[in-house]
SEZA-416971 format. One line per 8 residues: for each residue x, y, z of C-alpha. Coordinates in steps of 0.5 Angstrom, whole numbers, padded with zeros to 4 digits. Each point is the difference from the previous one (the first is absolute). Example, Ala and Ser with C-alpha at 12.3 -4.5 7.8 and 13.67 -1.06 7.14 Angstrom:
BEGIN
0025/-0009/0016; 0002/0007/-0002
***
This chain:
BEGIN
0266/0198/0365; 0007/0005/0002; -0002/0002/-0008; -0007/0002/0001; 0001/0004/0007; 0007/0003/-0004; -0005/0003/-0005; -0005/0001/0004
0005/0005/0003; 0002/0003/-0006; -0007/0002/-0001; -0001/0003/0006; 0006/0004/-0001; -0003/0002/-0006; -0006/0003/0003; 0004/0003/0005
0004/0004/-0005; -0005/0001/-0004; -0005/0003/0006; 0006/0003/0002; 0002/0004/-0006; 0000/0008/0000; -0002/0000/-0007; -0008/-0001/0000
-0002/-0006/-0004; -0007/-0004/-0001; -0003/-0007/-0003; -0006/0000/-0004; -0003/-0007/-0003; -0002/0000/-0007; -0006/0003/0001; 0003/0006/0003
-0002/-0001/0007; 0005/0002/0006; 0003/-0007/0003; 0006/0004/0003; 0004/0005/0002; 0006/0003/0004; 0001/0005/0005; 0002/0005/-0003
-0006/-0001/-0005; -0005/0001/0005; 0004/0005/0004; 0000/0006/-0007; -0008/-0002/0000; -0001/0000/0007; -0005/-0006/0000; 0000/-0007/0003
0001/-0006/-0003; -0008/-0002/0001; -0002/0005/-0004; 0004/-0002/-0006; 0000/-0007/-0001; -0004/-0004/-0004; -0002/0007/-0003; 0001/0003/-0007
0004/0005/0000; -0004/0004/-0004; -0006/-0001/0004; 0004/0003/0006; 0003/0005/-0003; -0005/0004/-0004; 0002/0004/-0007; -0004/0006/0003
-0005/0004/-0006; 0006/0004/-0002; 0002/-0001/-0008; 0008/-0001/0003; -0002/-0005/0005; -0004/-0004/-0004; 0006/0000/-0005; 0005/-0002/0005
-0005/-0006/0002; 0000/-0002/-0007; 0008/0000/0000; 0001/-0004/0006; -0006/-0005/-0003; 0004/-0001/-0007; 0006/-0001/0003; -0003/-0006/0005
-0003/-0003/-0007; 0006/0001/-0004; 0004/-0005/0005; -0005/-0004/0000; -0001/-0001/-0008; 0007/0001/-0001; 0003/-0004/0006; 0006/0005/0001
0002/0006/0004; -0004/0007/-0001; 0003/0007/0002; -0005/0006/0002; 0006/0006/0001; -0005/0004/0002; -0007/0000/0003; -0004/0004/0004
-0004/-0002/0006; -0004/0003/0006; 0000/-0003/0006; -0004/0001/0007; 0003/0003/0006; -0002/0004/0005; -0001/0007/0000; 0001/0006/0007
-0007/-0001/0002; 0001/-0008/-0001; -0005/0000/-0006; 0002/-0005/-0006; 0004/0004/-0006; 0003/-0003/-0005; 0008/0003/-0002; 0003/0000/-0007
0004/-0005/0000; 0005/-0003/-0008; 0003/-0006/0000; 0004/-0005/-0004; -0001/-0006/-0001; 0002/-0008/-0002; -0004/-0006/0000; 0002/-0006/-0001
-0003/-0007/-0001; 0001/-0006/0005; -0001/-0007/-0003; -0002/-0006/0003; 0003/-0007/0000; -0003/-0001/-0007; 0002/0007/-0003; -0007/0004/0001
-0001/0007/0003; -0002/-0001/0007; 0002/0007/0002; 0002/0006/-0002; 0005/0004/0004; 0000/0008/0000; 0005/0004/0002; -0001/0007/0002
0005/0006/0001; -0003/0007/0002; 0003/0006/-0005; -0005/0005/0003; 0005/0005/0003; 0004/-0001/-0007; -0005/0001/-0004; -0005/0006/0004
0007/0004/0000; 0001/-0002/-0007; -0006/0003/-0002; 0000/0006/0005; 0007/0002/-0004; -0003/0006/-0005; 0004/0001/-0007; 0001/-0005/-0005
0008/0001/0002; 0000/0000/0006; -0005/-0005/0000; 0005/-0004/-0004; 0005/0001/0004; -0002/-0002/0006; -0002/-0007/-0003; 0007/-0001/-0003
0003/0002/0008; -0005/-0005/0003; -0001/-0006/-0005; 0003/0002/-0006; -0006/0001/-0004; -0003/-0007/0002; -0006/0002/0002; -0001/0004/-0006
0002/-0005/-0004; -0004/-0005/0003; -0006/0004/-0001; 0001/0000/-0007; 0002/-0007/0000; -0007/-0002/0004; -0004/0004/-0005; 0004/-0004/-0006
-0002/-0006/0004; -0007/0002/0000; -0001/0001/-0007; 0003/-0006/-0002; -0004/-0004/0004; -0006/0003/-0003; 0002/-0001/-0007; 0002/-0007/0002
-0007/-0002/0003; -0003/0004/-0006; 0004/-0005/-0004; -0002/-0006/0004; -0008/0002/-0001; 0001/0000/-0007; 0004/-0006/0000; -0005/-0004/0004
-0006/0002/-0003; 0002/0000/-0008; -0005/-0005/-0004; 0006/-0004/-0004; 0004/-0005/0006; 0007/0003/0003; 0005/-0003/0003; 0008/0001/0002
0005/-0006/0001; 0006/0000/0002; 0007/-0003/-0001; 0002/-0007/-0004; -0005/-0004/0004; -0006/0006/-0003; -0002/0001/0008; -0007/0003/0001
0001/0007/0003; -0007/0003/-0002; -0007/-0001/-0004; -0007/0003/0000; -0006/-0002/0000; -0001/-0002/-0007; 0006/-0004/0000; -0003/-0004/0007
-0007/-0001/-0004; 0004/-0003/-0006; 0004/-0005/0004; -0006/-0002/0005; 0002/0005/0006; 0006/-0004/0003; 0006/0002/0004; 0005/0001/-0005
0003/0006/0004; 0009/-0001/0002; -0001/-0007/-0004; 0004/-0002/-0007; -0005/-0001/-0005; 0002/-0008/0000; -0003/0000/0006; -0006/0004/0000
-0002/-0002/-0007; 0002/-0006/-0001; -0004/-0003/-0005; 0003/0006/-0005; 0007/-0005/0000; 0000/-0003/-0006; -0004/0004/-0004; 0006/0005/-0002
-0003/0007/0004; 0006/-0002/0005; 0005/-0001/-0006; -0002/0006/-0003; 0001/0004/0007; 0007/-0003/0000; 0002/0002/-0007; -0003/0007/0003
0004/0001/0005; 0006/-0003/-0003; 0000/0004/-0007; -0003/0007/0002; -0005/0000/-0006; -0007/0000/0001; -0005/-0006/-0002; -0007/0001/-0002
-0005/-0005/0000; -0007/0001/-0005; -0006/-0005/0002; 0005/-0005/0003; -0004/-0006/0004; 0002/-0002/0007; -0003/-0006/0004; -0001/0004/0008
-0003/-0003/0006; -0004/0005/0002; -0004/-0004/0006; 0004/-0005/0004; -0004/-0006/-0001; -0003/0002/-0007; 0004/-0002/-0006; 0003/0004/-0005
-0002/0005/-0003; 0001/0003/-0008; 0003/0008/0000; 0002/0004/-0005; 0003/0005/0001; 0005/0007/-0004; 0005/0002/0005; 0007/0002/0000
0006/-0001/0004; 0004/0006/0001; 0007/0000/0003; 0001/0005/0006; 0007/0002/0001; 0004/0004/0006; 0004/0005/-0002; 0006/-0002/-0002
-0005/-0004/-0006; 0000/-0007/0003; -0006/-0003/0000; -0003/-0002/0006; -0007/-0002/0000; -0006/0001/-0006; -0006/0003/0000; -0005/-0004/-0002
-0007/0003/-0003; -0006/-0002/-0005; -0007/-0002/-0001; -0004/-0007/0001; -0003/0000/-0008; -0003/-0007/0001; -0008/0003/-0002; 0003/0003/-0006
0004/-0006/-0002; -0006/-0004/0001; -0004/0004/-0004; 0004/-0001/-0005; 0000/-0006/-0001; -0007/-0001/0001; -0001/0005/-0006; 0004/-0004/-0004
-0003/-0006/0002; -0007/0003/-0001; 0002/0003/-0007; 0003/-0008/-0003; -0007/-0002/0003; -0004/0005/-0004; 0005/-0002/-0006; -0002/-0008/0000
-0007/0002/0002; -0001/0004/-0005; 0003/-0005/-0005; -0004/-0006/0002; -0006/0005/0000; 0001/0001/-0007; 0001/-0007/-0002; -0006/-0001/0004
-0004/0006/-0004; 0002/-0004/-0007; -0002/-0006/0003; -0007/0002/0001; -0001/0003/-0007; 0003/-0005/-0005; -0004/-0005/0005; -0006/0004/0000
0000/0002/-0008; 0000/-0008/-0001; -0006/-0001/0003; -0003/0006/-0002; -0002/0001/-0008; -0004/0007/0001; 0004/0005/0001; -0005/0003/0006
0000/-0006/0004; 0006/0000/0000; 0001/0007/0003; -0005/-0001/0005; 0004/-0007/0002; 0007/0003/-0001; -0002/0007/0005; -0003/-0005/0004
0006/-0004/0003; 0004/0006/-0001; -0005/0003/0006; 0001/-0007/0003; 0008/0001/0000; -0001/0008/0002; -0004/-0001/0006; 0005/-0006/0003
0006/0005/-0001; -0004/0006/0004; 0000/-0006/0005; 0007/0000/0000; 0001/0008/-0001; -0003/0001/0008; 0005/-0005/0003; 0006/0002/-0004
0000/-0006/-0004; 0001/-0005/0006; -0005/-0004/-0002; -0008/0000/0001; -0006/-0004/0004; -0003/-0006/-0003; -0007/0003/0001; 0001/0007/-0002
0002/-0003/-0007; -0007/-0004/0000; -0004/0007/0002; 0003/0004/-0005; -0001/-0006/-0006; -0007/-0001/0002; -0004/0006/0004; -0002/0002/-0007
-0005/-0006/0000; -0003/0002/0007; 0003/-0001/0007; -0006/-0004/0002; 0001/-0005/-0005; 0008/-0002/0001; 0001/-0004/0006; 0007/0001/0002
0002/-0004/0007; 0007/-0002/0001; 0006/0003/0005; 0005/0006/-0002; 0005/-0001/-0004; 0005/0003/-0003; 0002/0000/-0007; 0008/0001/-0004
-0002/0005/-0006; 0002/-0005/-0005; -0005/-0005/0004; -0006/0006/0001; 0001/0002/-0008; -0001/-0007/-0002; -0006/-0002/0005; -0003/0007/-0002
0000/-0002/-0007; -0003/-0007/0001; -0006/0003/0005; -0002/0005/-0006; 0000/-0006/-0005; -0005/-0004/0005; -0004/0006/0002; -0001/0002/-0007
-0001/-0007/-0003; -0006/-0001/0006; -0003/0007/-0002; 0000/-0003/-0008; -0002/-0007/0001; -0001/-0002/0007; -0002/0002/0007; 0000/0007/-0001
-0004/0000/-0007; -0006/-0002/0005; -0004/0004/0005; 0000/-0005/0005; 0007/-0003/-0002; 0006/0001/0006; 0007/-0001/0001; 0004/-0003/0005
0007/0002/0001; 0004/-0005/0006; 0006/0000/0001; 0006/-0002/0006; 0007/-0001/0001; 0003/-0007/0002; 0007/-0003/0002; 0003/0007/0003
0007/-0003/0000; -0001/0000/-0008; -0006/0004/-0001; -0006/-0002/-0005; -0006/0004/-0003; -0007/-0004/-0001; -0004/0004/-0003; -0007/-0002/-0003
-0004/0004/-0005; -0007/-0003/0000; -0006/0002/-0003; -0007/-0001/0001; -0008/0002/-0001; 0003/0001/-0007; -0002/-0004/-0007; 0004/-0006/-0001
0008/0000/-0002; 0002/-0002/-0007; 0007/-0001/-0001; 0002/0003/-0006; 0000/-0001/-0007; 0007/0002/-0001; 0006/0002/0005; -0001/0008/0000
0004/0005/0002; -0003/0000/0007; 0002/-0008/0003; 0007/0001/-0004; 0002/0006/0005; -0004/-0003/0006; 0004/-0007/-0001; 0007/0004/-0002
0001/0005/0006; -0002/-0006/0005; 0004/-0005/-0003; 0006/0004/-0003; -0001/0006/0004; -0001/-0001/0007; 0002/-0008/-0001; -0006/-0002/0002
-0006/-0004/-0002; -0007/0000/-0002; -0006/-0004/-0002; -0007/0003/-0004; -0006/-0004/0001; -0006/0002/-0004; -0005/-0003/0004; -0008/0000/-0001
-0001/0003/0007; 0006/0005/-0003; 0007/0001/-0001; 0005/-0001/0004; 0007/0002/0000; 0006/-0003/0006; 0005/0004/0000; 0007/-0001/0005
0007/0003/-0001; 0005/0000/0005; 0002/0007/0005; 0007/-0002/0001; 0002/0008/-0002; -0006/0002/0003; -0002/0001/0007; -0006/-0001/0004
-0004/0007/0003
***
């Protein structure tokens, strides 16, 4: 209790000293509202404490319509913002600010005053800025005297006598500071708006000092300011990037990375994401040449890298498919030649089979060779015989490219045989195609091709190319099974193939 009482007494003494000081002081909150002021400040302004407390300083004192008034208000606001942004004391050597006063006849007039101001951040127990303390000195008489002296020589003499050129130098310094602030803000805007990601880290622990919006987007908008890279981005530890920063800091030699892979935790609960980056680590040196930090700059090239990988995969796949297609065409030519001694009939059969292969290629091209739908393939191979004569019943089934090509050739042979010898050769004949998929854990396609209304089916006297192609494609290419039934009621084919590499649509 004694300690608390002692502390309370000290606080009361400090408050009394603050209020009794002959120098004007006032306190602003971070949103620039009056939180307190001493009697000297109130006396200079000629206002009551209640008229100021809680109000924004720029609402109480209007800058006025003049350019000079607006410029002075801008300087004052910029000084407060520098204190809040940089967490350090800021000085205004000379600023003009008029204050209200009572005229000869009781009217309100504004007196021109010149001030020198110092703005100091006041911190709370957690180190955050809780107030801005302003200490002002009224230098109106000195400034007015300096301005009244005519002639450059006499002006410099008065300055030298009164203040050793302090005011003149202060004005030059303040103007230089304004120019530096403008350039700094311009550079900061360029930094923040850069299309590539940019960050600055300092010290041997690589503490983040600043980063732009592109860098924030890259890492998932995490709070990294003031944190070492190991704490800010823990997932990159062990991925060589921290080691590279250590090397650049130790040697002073820049490092450039091209299409470098990094795993980033871009959302708190999400899985790590693979990102590819072009980047450079450039050492930052002090006046003595020692490395004090690293400038990080680069671009996210993930889409470019993935596009290149897709292109290579497509080229490799195209080479593979061209070889397979040429082998298929060679097989079709050889088998067709064995079954047709007449060149005319050979040409017709060979052309028809190539067109069937081409139709399936068209379907696959539309899907960028990702696959084709079973019904679409059947429709392509049977549409020439009339949609009303071919019934297709079954669910959507998406086929892998290899399965689509094989089944396209099979359906072409079945449709051709039906048109020559089977149901489609008779006016009332029809073809019924039904299919389904069983055992979804290991999907199996079951398809039935059944012909009705045509002449009785007869087993071929010799094993022709069509039947060999059907059996070879189903058993060899598709790892399935096929049963061909030549019944009096019509031809029927039962086909069963696994869809382990396929997918249901």
